C-alpha positions in Angstrom: 187.1 178.8 188.3 184.4 176.6 187.1 181.3 178.1 185.3 177.8 177.9 186.7 174.8 177.5 184.7 172.4 178.0 187.5 172.2 182.0 187.4 170.3 183.9 184.7 172.2 186.9 183.4 170.1 190.2 184.1 170.7 193.2 181.6 172.8 196.0 183.3 171.8 199.5 183.4 174.4 202.4 183.1 175.6 205.6 181.2 178.3 203.4 179.2 178.1 201.8 175.8 175.7 199.1 175.0 178.4 196.4 174.9 179.5 197.1 178.5 176.0 197.3 179.6 175.9 193.8 178.7 178.6 192.8 180.5 180.2 191.7 177.0 182.8 193.6 174.6 182.7 194.6 170.8 185.1 192.6 168.6 186.9 195.6 168.0 187.6 196.8 171.4 191.4 195.8 172.9 192.4 193.2 175.3 193.6 195.4 178.0 193.4 199.3 177.7 196.6 201.3 178.0 198.3 201.3 181.8 195.6 198.8 183.0 195.5 195.2 184.0 192.5 193.0 184.4 191.6 191.4 187.9 189.2 189.1 189.5 186.8 190.1 192.3 185.0 187.7 194.3 181.3 189.0 195.2 178.2 187.3 196.8 176.5 184.7 194.7 173.6 186.2 192.6 174.7 189.7 193.0 177.4 189.8 190.1 175.2 192.2 188.0 174.1 194.3 190.9 177.8 195.2 191.7 178.7 195.6 188.1 176.2 198.3 187.9 176.6 199.8 191.2 180.6 200.2 190.2 179.7 201.1 186.7 177.5 204.1 188.0 180.1 205.3 190.7 182.9 205.4 188.8 181.3 207.5 186.1 179.6 209.7 188.9 183.3 210.0 190.6 184.8 210.7 187.5 187.2 207.9 187.8 187.4 206.1 184.5 190.8 207.0 184.1 191.6 204.4 186.8 189.1 202.0 186.1 187.9 200.6 182.7 185.3 197.7 181.7 183.6 195.8 184.4 182.2 192.8 182.9 180.2 189.4 184.2 180.8 187.1 181.1 177.6 185.2 180.1 176.7 183.0 177.5 173.3 182.0 175.4 171.8 178.7 176.3 168.8 177.0 174.3 166.9 174.5 176.3 164.0 172.7 174.7 161.1 170.9 176.4 157.8 169.7 175.3 159.0 170.5 171.5 159.5 174.2 172.8 162.6 176.2 172.8 163.7 178.6 175.4 167.0 180.8 175.0 168.2 182.2 178.4 171.6 184.1 179.2 173.6 182.3 182.1 176.7 183.6 183.8 180.0 181.8 183.0 182.0 182.4 186.3 179.3 182.4 189.3 180.6 184.6 192.2 182.9 186.7 190.2 183.4 190.3 188.5 186.2 191.1 186.2 187.5 194.6 186.7 190.1 196.5 184.3 192.0 198.9 186.5 195.1 200.7 187.1 197.3 200.1 190.1 199.8 202.3 192.1 203.4 201.7 191.3 203.5 199.6 194.5 200.8 197.4 193.2 198.2 198.6 195.4 194.7 199.8 194.5 194.2 203.4 194.6 192.8 204.5 198.1 189.6 205.9 196.5 189.1 202.9 194.2 189.7 200.8 197.0 187.0 202.3 199.1 184.7 202.7 196.4 184.9 199.2 195.6 184.9 197.8 199.1 181.9 199.9 200.2 179.7 198.7 197.4 177.0 195.8 198.5 178.1 192.2 197.7 181.6 192.8 197.0 184.2 190.5 198.8 188.0 190.4 197.8 190.1 190.7 195.0 192.2 187.5 194.0 195.5 188.7 195.7 197.0 189.2 199.0 197.0 192.4 201.5 195.4 194.9 199.2 197.8 193.8 196.3 195.5 192.1 193.9 197.0 189.7 191.2 196.5 190.7 187.8 195.2 188.1 185.2 197.8 186.5 182.9 197.0 187.3 179.4 196.0 184.1 178.2 193.4 184.3 181.1 192.2 187.6 180.3 192.0 186.9 176.6 189.9 183.6 177.3 187.3 185.9 179.4 187.0 188.5 176.9 186.3 185.9 174.3 183.8 184.4 176.5 182.3 188.2 177.1 182.2 189.0 173.4 178.6 189.2 172.0 177.5 186.0 170.4 176.9 186.2 166.6 175.7 182.3 166.3 172.9 180.4 167.3 172.7 179.7 171.0 174.4 176.9 172.6 172.4 173.7 173.3 173.7 172.0 176.1 172.9 168.5 177.3 174.0 167.1 180.8 174.2 163.4 179.9 177.1 161.8 178.2 177.2 158.4 175.8 177.4 155.3 177.8 175.8 156.9 181.1 173.4 155.2 183.1 169.9 156.9 183.5 166.3 156.7 184.7 163.4 157.3 182.5 161.0 159.8 184.3 158.3 160.3 181.8 156.8 158.6 179.0 155.8 154.9 178.1 159.0 153.7 179.6 158.6 155.4 183.0 161.0 154.2 185.7 163.0 152.0 183.5 166.9 152.3 183.2 168.7 152.2 180.2 171.8 153.6 178.9 172.8 156.5 176.7 173.5 155.6 173.4 173.3 158.6 171.3 172.8 162.9 171.9 171.1 165.2 169.4 172.0 168.6 171.1 170.6 170.6 168.2 166.8 168.7 169.2 167.6 168.4 173.1 166.9 164.8 172.5 168.8 161.7 174.0 168.6 158.3 172.6 168.7 155.7 175.3 169.0 152.0 175.3 166.5 150.1 177.3 166.2 146.4 178.0 162.7 145.1 176.8 161.9 141.5 177.1 165.6 140.6 177.3 166.3 142.5 174.2 168.0 146.1 173.9 165.6 148.7 172.3 166.4 152.3 171.5 164.1 155.1 173.0 164.6 158.6 171.9 163.6 161.1 174.6 163.8 164.9 175.4 166.5 165.5 178.0 164.2 166.6 180.9 162.5 163.1 180.6 165.7 161.4 182.1 167.8 161.7 185.1 171.1 160.3 185.9 171.3 157.3 187.5 173.9 157.5 190.9 176.7 154.7 191.1 176.9 153.2 194.4 
């Protein structure tokens, strides 16, 4: 699964701990709770948080926490810079998926009560698996997902969508409509250095990321 960076995280609300509410886990929490495994639930786009909230609430009300543990929507903090101003937002790492920790029947099926509780929730699709037998995540997959879900303690990530050597078009500033090539990236500033040809010579121009766009290769 490729993570998507177009959907911003909405803070979930339930009666569970703060770490579960935010779709994250604490550093002292176990990889998997006793007798349970992690599964991947497909959900409608942009419904990840509402599905998480609803399921957490239903499970609490129905007293099924012994069958379903944590329900996570992993996110990451992203910092963007425009006009010299920084903006921090949380974005979903796995758009269209919710991660559910639960206990299956001995034959590998979802317990009937849990099956209907989940399937009757708006926005829910199916678990990854076949014929009512969801496939548990491999331990290394679960570990990566859980690491992604931990509360970030460092500065938010600054992501630039360009690579060195890439051809771009300048959309703003003194060199608007000039084409150039990315020469250097400055993620901490949200800046990109672009080489443009001026009077037959290449000159470096430092621009904010939003001032340029990629040039599609024919």
